[in-house]
SEBAZA-720993 format. One record per atom (N, C-alpha, C): residue in one letter; x, y, z. Coordinates in Angstrom, 1 decimal. Atoms other than C-alpha are relative to their C-alpha. Example, Ala and Ser with C-alpha at 12.3 -4.5 7.8 and 13.67 -1.06 7.14 Angstrom:
2
<code = A&c1 = 0.9&c2 = -1.2&c3 = 0.0>
<code = A&c1 = 12.3&c2 = -4.5&c3 = 7.8>
<code = A&c1 = 0.9&c2 = 1.2&c3 = 0.0>
<code = S&c1 = -0.9&c2 = -1.1&c3 = 0.0>
<code = S&c1 = 13.7&c2 = -1.1&c3 = 7.1>
<code = S&c1 = -0.8&c2 = 1.1&c3 = 0.8>
% end
This chain:
107
<code = M&c1 = 1.0&c2 = -0.9&c3 = -0.6>
<code = M&c1 = 9.5&c2 = 18.5&c3 = 9.7>
<code = M&c1 = -1.1&c2 = -0.8&c3 = 0.6>
<code = G&c1 = 1.1&c2 = 0.8&c3 = -0.5>
<code = G&c1 = 6.7&c2 = 16.0&c3 = 10.0>
<code = G&c1 = -1.3&c2 = 0.7&c3 = -0.1>
<code = Y&c1 = 1.3&c2 = -0.6&c3 = 0.1>
<code = Y&c1 = 3.0&c2 = 16.6&c3 = 10.1>
<code = Y&c1 = -0.3&c2 = 0.8&c3 = 1.3>
<code = V&c1 = 0.4&c2 = -0.8&c3 = -1.2>
<code = V&c1 = 1.6&c2 = 19.3&c3 = 12.4>
<code = V&c1 = -1.6&c2 = 0.0&c3 = 0.0>
<code = D&c1 = 1.4&c2 = 0.0&c3 = 0.2>
<code = D&c1 = -2.0&c2 = 18.2&c3 = 11.9>
<code = D&c1 = -0.7&c2 = -1.0&c3 = 0.9>
<code = R&c1 = 0.9&c2 = 0.9&c3 = -0.7>
<code = R&c1 = -4.9&c2 = 16.3&c3 = 13.5>
<code = R&c1 = -1.0&c2 = -0.5&c3 = -1.0>
<code = K&c1 = 0.9&c2 = 0.6&c3 = 1.0>
<code = K&c1 = -7.0&c2 = 13.9&c3 = 11.5>
<code = K&c1 = -1.2&c2 = -0.5&c3 = 0.8>
<code = V&c1 = 1.3&c2 = 0.4&c3 = -0.5>
<code = V&c1 = -10.7&c2 = 13.3&c3 = 12.3>
<code = V&c1 = -0.8&c2 = -0.5&c3 = -1.1>
<code = L&c1 = 0.8&c2 = 0.6&c3 = 1.1>
<code = L&c1 = -13.0&c2 = 11.1&c3 = 10.3>
<code = L&c1 = -1.5&c2 = 0.1&c3 = 0.4>
<code = F&c1 = 1.4&c2 = -0.2&c3 = -0.2>
<code = F&c1 = -16.7&c2 = 11.9&c3 = 10.0>
<code = F&c1 = -0.8&c2 = -0.7&c3 = -1.1>
<code = S&c1 = 0.9&c2 = 0.5&c3 = 1.0>
<code = S&c1 = -19.5&c2 = 10.1&c3 = 8.2>
<code = S&c1 = -1.4&c2 = 0.6&c3 = 0.3>
<code = S&c1 = 1.2&c2 = -0.8&c3 = -0.3>
<code = S&c1 = -22.7&c2 = 12.1&c3 = 7.8>
<code = S&c1 = -1.1&c2 = -0.1&c3 = -1.1>
<code = S&c1 = 1.0&c2 = -0.1&c3 = 1.0>
<code = S&c1 = -26.0&c2 = 12.5&c3 = 6.0>
<code = S&c1 = -0.8&c2 = 1.2&c3 = 0.4>
<code = A&c1 = 0.8&c2 = -1.2&c3 = -0.2>
<code = A&c1 = -28.6&c2 = 15.2&c3 = 5.7>
<code = A&c1 = -0.8&c2 = 0.0&c3 = 1.3>
<code = T&c1 = 0.8&c2 = 0.1&c3 = -1.3>
<code = T&c1 = -30.5&c2 = 13.9&c3 = 8.8>
<code = T&c1 = 0.9&c2 = -0.2&c3 = 1.2>
<code = S&c1 = -0.9&c2 = 0.2&c3 = -1.1>
<code = S&c1 = -27.4&c2 = 13.5&c3 = 11.0>
<code = S&c1 = 0.1&c2 = 1.2&c3 = 1.0>
<code = G&c1 = -0.2&c2 = -1.2&c3 = -0.9>
<code = G&c1 = -27.4&c2 = 17.1&c3 = 12.4>
<code = G&c1 = 1.5&c2 = 0.4&c3 = 0.0>
<code = E&c1 = -1.3&c2 = -0.5&c3 = -0.1>
<code = E&c1 = -24.3&c2 = 19.0&c3 = 13.3>
<code = E&c1 = 1.0&c2 = -0.9&c3 = 0.7>
<code = A&c1 = -1.1&c2 = 0.7&c3 = -0.7>
<code = A&c1 = -21.1&c2 = 17.2&c3 = 14.2>
<code = A&c1 = 1.0&c2 = 1.1&c3 = 0.4>
<code = T&c1 = -0.9&c2 = -1.0&c3 = -0.5>
<code = T&c1 = -18.7&c2 = 19.2&c3 = 16.4>
<code = T&c1 = 1.2&c2 = -0.7&c3 = 0.6>
<code = F&c1 = -1.3&c2 = 0.5&c3 = -0.6>
<code = F&c1 = -15.1&c2 = 18.7&c3 = 17.6>
<code = F&c1 = 0.8&c2 = 1.2&c3 = 0.5>
<code = A&c1 = -0.8&c2 = -1.1&c3 = -0.6>
<code = A&c1 = -12.8&c2 = 20.8&c3 = 19.7>
<code = A&c1 = 1.5&c2 = -0.2&c3 = -0.5>
<code = I&c1 = -1.4&c2 = 0.1&c3 = 0.4>
<code = I&c1 = -9.3&c2 = 21.6&c3 = 18.5>
<code = I&c1 = 0.8&c2 = 1.1&c3 = 0.8>
<code = D&c1 = -0.9&c2 = -0.9&c3 = -0.7>
<code = D&c1 = -6.4&c2 = 23.2&c3 = 20.4>
<code = D&c1 = 1.1&c2 = 0.5&c3 = -1.0>
<code = V&c1 = -0.9&c2 = -0.6&c3 = 1.0>
<code = V&c1 = -4.4&c2 = 25.5&c3 = 18.1>
<code = V&c1 = 1.2&c2 = 0.6&c3 = 0.8>
<code = K&c1 = -1.1&c2 = -0.5&c3 = -0.8>
<code = K&c1 = -0.9&c2 = 26.1&c3 = 19.5>
<code = K&c1 = 0.7&c2 = 1.2&c3 = -0.7>
<code = T&c1 = -0.7&c2 = -1.1&c3 = 0.8>
<code = T&c1 = 0.4&c2 = 28.4&c3 = 16.7>
<code = T&c1 = -1.0&c2 = 0.8&c3 = -0.8>
<code = S&c1 = 1.0&c2 = -0.9&c3 = 0.8>
<code = S&c1 = -1.7&c2 = 31.3&c3 = 15.3>
<code = S&c1 = 0.3&c2 = -0.1&c3 = -1.5>
<code = S&c1 = -0.1&c2 = -0.2&c3 = 1.5>
<code = S&c1 = -2.3&c2 = 31.7&c3 = 11.6>
<code = S&c1 = 0.2&c2 = -1.3&c3 = -0.8>
<code = R&c1 = 0.0&c2 = 1.3&c3 = 0.7>
<code = R&c1 = -2.5&c2 = 28.0&c3 = 10.7>
<code = R&c1 = -1.4&c2 = -0.1&c3 = -0.7>
<code = P&c1 = 1.3&c2 = 0.2&c3 = 0.6>
<code = P&c1 = -5.3&c2 = 27.1&c3 = 8.2>
<code = P&c1 = -0.7&c2 = -1.3&c3 = 0.6>
<code = L&c1 = 0.8&c2 = 1.2&c3 = -0.2>
<code = L&c1 = -8.1&c2 = 24.6&c3 = 8.8>
<code = L&c1 = -0.3&c2 = -0.5&c3 = -1.4>
<code = V&c1 = 0.2&c2 = 0.6&c3 = 1.3>
<code = V&c1 = -8.1&c2 = 22.3&c3 = 5.8>
<code = V&c1 = -0.8&c2 = -1.3&c3 = 0.2>
<code = A&c1 = 0.9&c2 = 1.2&c3 = -0.1>
<code = A&c1 = -10.8&c2 = 19.6&c3 = 5.2>
<code = A&c1 = 0.4&c2 = -0.8&c3 = -1.3>
<code = C&c1 = -0.3&c2 = 0.9&c3 = 1.1>
<code = C&c1 = -9.9&c2 = 16.6&c3 = 3.1>
<code = C&c1 = -0.9&c2 = -1.2&c3 = 0.1>
<code = E&c1 = 0.8&c2 = 1.2&c3 = 0.0>
<code = E&c1 = -11.8&c2 = 13.5&c3 = 2.1>
<code = E&c1 = 0.7&c2 = -1.0&c3 = -0.9>
<code = A&c1 = -0.6&c2 = 1.0&c3 = 0.7>
<code = A&c1 = -10.9&c2 = 10.2&c3 = 0.8>
<code = A&c1 = -0.5&c2 = 0.0&c3 = -1.5>
<code = P&c1 = 0.4&c2 = 0.0&c3 = 1.4>
<code = P&c1 = -10.9&c2 = 10.1&c3 = -3.0>
<code = P&c1 = -0.7&c2 = -1.3&c3 = -0.3>
<code = C&c1 = 0.6&c2 = 1.3&c3 = 0.4>
<code = C&c1 = -13.0&c2 = 7.5&c3 = -4.8>
<code = C&c1 = 0.7&c2 = -0.5&c3 = -1.2>
<code = P&c1 = -0.8&c2 = 0.5&c3 = 1.1>
<code = P&c1 = -10.5&c2 = 5.6&c3 = -6.9>
<code = P&c1 = -0.9&c2 = -0.8&c3 = -1.0>
<code = W&c1 = 0.7&c2 = 0.7&c3 = 1.1>
<code = W&c1 = -11.8&c2 = 4.4&c3 = -10.3>
<code = W&c1 = -1.5&c2 = 0.0&c3 = 0.1>
<code = G&c1 = 1.5&c2 = -0.2&c3 = -0.1>
<code = G&c1 = -15.3&c2 = 5.7&c3 = -9.6>
<code = G&c1 = -0.7&c2 = -0.9&c3 = 1.0>
<code = R&c1 = 0.6&c2 = 0.9&c3 = -1.0>
<code = R&c1 = -15.9&c2 = 3.4&c3 = -6.6>
<code = R&c1 = -0.5&c2 = 0.7&c3 = 1.2>
<code = C&c1 = 0.7&c2 = -0.7&c3 = -1.1>
<code = C&c1 = -17.8&c2 = 5.9&c3 = -4.5>
<code = C&c1 = -1.3&c2 = -0.7&c3 = 0.4>
<code = P&c1 = 1.3&c2 = 0.5&c3 = -0.4>
<code = P&c1 = -20.8&c2 = 4.7&c3 = -2.5>
<code = P&c1 = -1.1&c2 = 0.8&c3 = -0.7>
<code = A&c1 = 1.1&c2 = -0.6&c3 = 0.7>
<code = A&c1 = -24.1&c2 = 5.5&c3 = -4.2>
<code = A&c1 = -0.5&c2 = 1.2&c3 = 0.9>
<code = G&c1 = 0.5&c2 = -1.2&c3 = -0.7>
<code = G&c1 = -25.3&c2 = 9.0&c3 = -3.3>
<code = G&c1 = 1.1&c2 = 0.9&c3 = 0.7>
<code = R&c1 = -1.1&c2 = -0.8&c3 = -0.7>
<code = R&c1 = -21.9&c2 = 10.3&c3 = -2.0>
<code = R&c1 = 0.1&c2 = 1.3&c3 = -0.7>
<code = L&c1 = -0.2&c2 = -1.4&c3 = 0.5>
<code = L&c1 = -21.4&c2 = 14.0&c3 = -2.4>
<code = L&c1 = 1.3&c2 = 0.5&c3 = 0.6>
<code = P&c1 = -1.2&c2 = -0.5&c3 = -0.6>
<code = P&c1 = -18.1&c2 = 15.8&c3 = -2.0>
<code = P&c1 = -0.3&c2 = 1.1&c3 = 1.1>
<code = L&c1 = 0.1&c2 = -1.0&c3 = -1.1>
<code = L&c1 = -17.5&c2 = 18.0&c3 = 1.1>
<code = L&c1 = -0.3&c2 = 1.4&c3 = -0.6>
<code = K&c1 = 0.1&c2 = -1.4&c3 = 0.5>
<code = K&c1 = -17.0&c2 = 21.2&c3 = -0.9>
<code = K&c1 = -1.4&c2 = 0.3&c3 = -0.6>
<code = G&c1 = 1.3&c2 = -0.4&c3 = 0.6>
<code = G&c1 = -20.4&c2 = 22.8&c3 = -1.6>
<code = G&c1 = -1.1&c2 = -0.8&c3 = 0.7>
<code = N&c1 = 1.1&c2 = 0.8&c3 = -0.6>
<code = N&c1 = -22.3&c2 = 20.3&c3 = 0.5>
<code = N&c1 = 0.0&c2 = -0.1&c3 = 1.5>
<code = V&c1 = -0.1&c2 = 0.0&c3 = -1.5>
<code = V&c1 = -21.2&c2 = 21.0&c3 = 4.1>
<code = V&c1 = 0.0&c2 = 1.5&c3 = 0.4>
<code = R&c1 = 0.0&c2 = -1.3&c3 = -0.6>
<code = R&c1 = -21.9&c2 = 24.1&c3 = 6.2>
<code = R&c1 = 1.0&c2 = -0.1&c3 = 1.2>
<code = W&c1 = -1.0&c2 = 0.0&c3 = -1.1>
<code = W&c1 = -19.1&c2 = 24.9&c3 = 8.7>
<code = W&c1 = -0.3&c2 = 1.1&c3 = 1.0>
<code = T&c1 = 0.1&c2 = -1.0&c3 = -1.0>
<code = T&c1 = -19.1&c2 = 26.8&c3 = 12.0>
<code = T&c1 = 1.4&c2 = 0.0&c3 = 0.7>
<code = L&c1 = -1.2&c2 = -0.1&c3 = -0.9>
<code = L&c1 = -16.2&c2 = 28.0&c3 = 14.2>
<code = L&c1 = -0.5&c2 = 0.8&c3 = 1.2>
<code = D&c1 = 0.4&c2 = -0.6&c3 = -1.3>
<code = D&c1 = -17.0&c2 = 28.7&c3 = 17.8>
<code = D&c1 = -1.4&c2 = 0.5&c3 = -0.1>
<code = G&c1 = 1.4&c2 = -0.3&c3 = 0.1>
<code = G&c1 = -20.7&c2 = 28.8&c3 = 16.9>
<code = G&c1 = -0.4&c2 = 0.9&c3 = -1.1>
<code = A&c1 = 0.3&c2 = -0.9&c3 = 1.1>
<code = A&c1 = -20.4&c2 = 31.3&c3 = 14.1>
<code = A&c1 = 0.2&c2 = -0.6&c3 = -1.4>
<code = A&c1 = -0.1&c2 = 0.5&c3 = 1.4>
<code = A&c1 = -21.0&c2 = 30.5&c3 = 10.4>
<code = A&c1 = 1.3&c2 = 0.4&c3 = -0.6>
<code = V&c1 = -1.2&c2 = -0.2&c3 = 0.7>
<code = V&c1 = -17.9&c2 = 30.2&c3 = 8.3>
<code = V&c1 = -0.3&c2 = 0.1&c3 = -1.5>
<code = A&c1 = 0.1&c2 = -0.2&c3 = 1.4>
<code = A&c1 = -17.8&c2 = 31.5&c3 = 4.7>
<code = A&c1 = 1.3&c2 = -0.6&c3 = -0.6>
<code = L&c1 = -1.2&c2 = 0.6&c3 = 0.6>
<code = L&c1 = -15.4&c2 = 29.3&c3 = 2.7>
<code = L&c1 = 0.6&c2 = 1.1&c3 = -1.0>
<code = P&c1 = -0.6&c2 = -0.9&c3 = 1.0>
<code = P&c1 = -12.9&c2 = 31.4&c3 = 0.7>
<code = P&c1 = -0.3&c2 = -0.5&c3 = -1.4>
<code = A&c1 = 0.3&c2 = 0.4&c3 = 1.4>
<code = A&c1 = -13.9&c2 = 31.4&c3 = -3.0>
<code = A&c1 = 1.2&c2 = -0.6&c3 = -0.7>
<code = K&c1 = -1.3&c2 = 0.5&c3 = 0.6>
<code = K&c1 = -10.3&c2 = 30.8&c3 = -3.9>
<code = K&c1 = 1.0&c2 = 0.1&c3 = 1.1>
<code = P&c1 = -1.0&c2 = -0.1&c3 = -1.1>
<code = P&c1 = -7.5&c2 = 30.0&c3 = -1.5>
<code = P&c1 = 1.1&c2 = 1.0&c3 = -0.3>
<code = P&c1 = -1.1&c2 = -0.9&c3 = 0.2>
<code = P&c1 = -4.8&c2 = 32.6&c3 = -1.0>
<code = P&c1 = 1.2&c2 = -0.7&c3 = -0.6>
<code = A&c1 = -1.1&c2 = 0.6&c3 = 0.6>
<code = A&c1 = -1.7&c2 = 31.9&c3 = -3.0>
<code = A&c1 = 0.9&c2 = -0.8&c3 = 0.9>
<code = A&c1 = -0.8&c2 = 0.7&c3 = -1.0>
<code = A&c1 = 0.2&c2 = 30.9&c3 = 0.1>
<code = A&c1 = -0.6&c2 = -1.4&c3 = 0.5>
<code = L&c1 = 0.7&c2 = 1.2&c3 = -0.4>
<code = L&c1 = -2.4&c2 = 28.2&c3 = 0.8>
<code = L&c1 = -0.5&c2 = -0.9&c3 = -1.1>
<code = K&c1 = 0.5&c2 = 0.7&c3 = 1.2>
<code = K&c1 = -3.0&c2 = 27.0&c3 = -2.7>
<code = K&c1 = 0.4&c2 = -1.5&c3 = 0.0>
<code = I&c1 = -0.5&c2 = 1.4&c3 = -0.1>
<code = I&c1 = -1.0&c2 = 23.8&c3 = -2.0>
<code = I&c1 = -1.0&c2 = -0.9&c3 = 0.7>
<code = Y&c1 = 1.0&c2 = 0.8&c3 = -0.8>
<code = Y&c1 = -3.8&c2 = 22.7&c3 = 0.4>
<code = Y&c1 = -1.3&c2 = -0.2&c3 = -0.7>
<code = D&c1 = 1.3&c2 = 0.1&c3 = 0.7>
<code = D&c1 = -6.6&c2 = 23.1&c3 = -2.1>
<code = D&c1 = 0.2&c2 = -0.9&c3 = -1.2>
<code = V&c1 = -0.3&c2 = 1.1&c3 = 1.0>
<code = V&c1 = -6.4&c2 = 19.9&c3 = -4.1>
<code = V&c1 = -1.3&c2 = -0.5&c3 = -0.7>
<code = K&c1 = 1.2&c2 = 0.5&c3 = 0.7>
<code = K&c1 = -9.1&c2 = 19.3&c3 = -6.7>
<code = K&c1 = -1.2&c2 = 0.0&c3 = 0.9>
<code = D&c1 = 1.2&c2 = 0.1&c3 = -0.9>
<code = D&c1 = -12.2&c2 = 18.0&c3 = -4.9>
<code = D&c1 = 0.4&c2 = -0.7&c3 = 1.3>
<code = T&c1 = -0.4&c2 = 0.9&c3 = -1.1>
<code = T&c1 = -10.2&c2 = 16.1&c3 = -2.3>
<code = T&c1 = 0.2&c2 = 0.9&c3 = 1.3>
<code = C&c1 = -0.3&c2 = -0.9&c3 = -1.1>
<code = C&c1 = -9.0&c2 = 19.0&c3 = 0.0>
<code = C&c1 = -0.4&c2 = 1.4&c3 = -0.3>
<code = H&c1 = 0.2&c2 = -1.4&c3 = 0.2>
<code = H&c1 = -10.0&c2 = 22.6&c3 = 0.5>
<code = H&c1 = 0.2&c2 = 0.7&c3 = 1.3>
<code = V&c1 = -0.2&c2 = -0.9&c3 = -1.2>
<code = V&c1 = -9.3&c2 = 25.5&c3 = 2.9>
<code = V&c1 = -1.3&c2 = 0.4&c3 = 0.5>
<code = V&c1 = 1.2&c2 = -0.4&c3 = -0.6>
<code = V&c1 = -12.1&c2 = 26.0&c3 = 5.3>
<code = V&c1 = 0.2&c2 = 1.4&c3 = 0.7>
<code = I&c1 = -0.3&c2 = -1.3&c3 = -0.7>
<code = I&c1 = -10.5&c2 = 28.8&c3 = 7.4>
<code = I&c1 = 1.4&c2 = 0.3&c3 = -0.3>
<code = E&c1 = -1.3&c2 = -0.4&c3 = 0.5>
<code = E&c1 = -7.5&c2 = 30.7&c3 = 6.2>
<code = E&c1 = 1.0&c2 = 0.1&c3 = 1.2>
<code = A&c1 = -0.9&c2 = -0.1&c3 = -1.2>
<code = A&c1 = -6.0&c2 = 31.4&c3 = 9.7>
<code = A&c1 = -0.7&c2 = -0.1&c3 = 1.3>
<code = L&c1 = 0.6&c2 = 0.1&c3 = -1.3>
<code = L&c1 = -7.0&c2 = 30.2&c3 = 13.1>
<code = L&c1 = 0.9&c2 = 0.7&c3 = 1.0>
<code = A&c1 = -0.7&c2 = -0.6&c3 = -1.2>
<code = A&c1 = -6.0&c2 = 32.1&c3 = 16.3>
<code = A&c1 = 0.4&c2 = -1.1&c3 = 0.9>
<code = A&c1 = -0.4&c2 = 1.0&c3 = -1.0>
<code = A&c1 = -4.2&c2 = 30.2&c3 = 19.0>
<code = A&c1 = -1.1&c2 = -0.1&c3 = 1.0>
<code = G&c1 = 1.0&c2 = 0.2&c3 = -1.0>
<code = G&c1 = -6.4&c2 = 28.7&c3 = 21.6>
<code = G&c1 = -0.9&c2 = -1.2&c3 = -0.4>
<code = R&c1 = 1.0&c2 = 1.1&c3 = 0.2>
<code = R&c1 = -9.3&c2 = 26.2&c3 = 21.9>
<code = R&c1 = -1.1&c2 = 0.5&c3 = -0.9>
<code = H&c1 = 1.1&c2 = -0.3&c3 = 0.9>
<code = H&c1 = -11.9&c2 = 26.2&c3 = 19.1>
<code = H&c1 = -0.9&c2 = -1.2&c3 = -0.1>
<code = V&c1 = 0.9&c2 = 1.1&c3 = 0.3>
<code = V&c1 = -15.0&c2 = 24.2&c3 = 18.4>
<code = V&c1 = -0.4&c2 = 0.2&c3 = -1.4>
<code = V&c1 = 0.3&c2 = 0.1&c3 = 1.4>
<code = V&c1 = -15.5&c2 = 23.3&c3 = 14.8>
<code = V&c1 = -1.3&c2 = -0.8&c3 = -0.2>
<code = G&c1 = 1.2&c2 = 0.8&c3 = 0.3>
<code = G&c1 = -18.9&c2 = 22.2&c3 = 13.5>
<code = G&c1 = -0.2&c2 = -0.1&c3 = -1.5>
<code = L&c1 = 0.3&c2 = 0.2&c3 = 1.4>
<code = L&c1 = -20.0&c2 = 20.7&c3 = 10.2>
<code = L&c1 = -1.3&c2 = -0.6&c3 = -0.1>
<code = T&c1 = 1.3&c2 = 0.5&c3 = 0.3>
<code = T&c1 = -23.4&c2 = 20.0&c3 = 8.9>
<code = T&c1 = -0.1&c2 = -0.4&c3 = -1.5>
<code = F&c1 = 0.2&c2 = 0.4&c3 = 1.4>
<code = F&c1 = -24.1&c2 = 18.0&c3 = 5.7>
<code = F&c1 = -1.3&c2 = 0.7&c3 = -0.5>
<code = A&c1 = 1.2&c2 = -0.8&c3 = 0.5>
<code = A&c1 = -26.4&c2 = 20.4&c3 = 3.8>
<code = A&c1 = 0.2&c2 = 0.2&c3 = -1.5>
<code = P&c1 = -0.1&c2 = -0.2&c3 = 1.5>
<code = P&c1 = -26.4&c2 = 19.8&c3 = 0.0>
<code = P&c1 = -1.0&c2 = 1.0&c3 = -0.5>
<code = P&c1 = 1.0&c2 = -0.9&c3 = 0.6>
<code = P&c1 = -28.0&c2 = 22.4&c3 = -2.1>
<code = P&c1 = -1.2&c2 = -0.8&c3 = -0.6>
<code = P&c1 = 1.1&c2 = 0.7&c3 = 0.5>
<code = P&c1 = -31.5&c2 = 21.6&c3 = -3.3>
<code = P&c1 = 0.2&c2 = -0.6&c3 = -1.4>
<code = G&c1 = -0.2&c2 = 0.8&c3 = 1.2>
<code = G&c1 = -31.5&c2 = 19.0&c3 = -6.1>
<code = G&c1 = 1.3&c2 = -0.7&c3 = -0.1>
<code = A&c1 = -1.3&c2 = 0.7&c3 = 0.1>
<code = A&c1 = -28.1&c2 = 17.6&c3 = -5.3>
<code = A&c1 = -0.2&c2 = -1.5&c3 = 0.2>
% end
């Protein structure tokens, strides 16, 4: 079957502002999943925070509320702190995804 995904790498901080990228979705109802490289054996850079809970997402300019818990059919994509479902089902067509590093106060 192979992969039907696109990989994009971002590095950001609280002062970077919003990063955006366009995606072309060919098949409706596919999820948008965000993953990050794990930090093996605790070798994360100082001050690194995980994506989940520290990034605000937008889709076509509108704020995205992350699902509190992925639907059962998408649970395979929600892997510890490494990957999580951002959008459960995208419609076919071109979309602009935005992300802003925005940790909660005190993080």
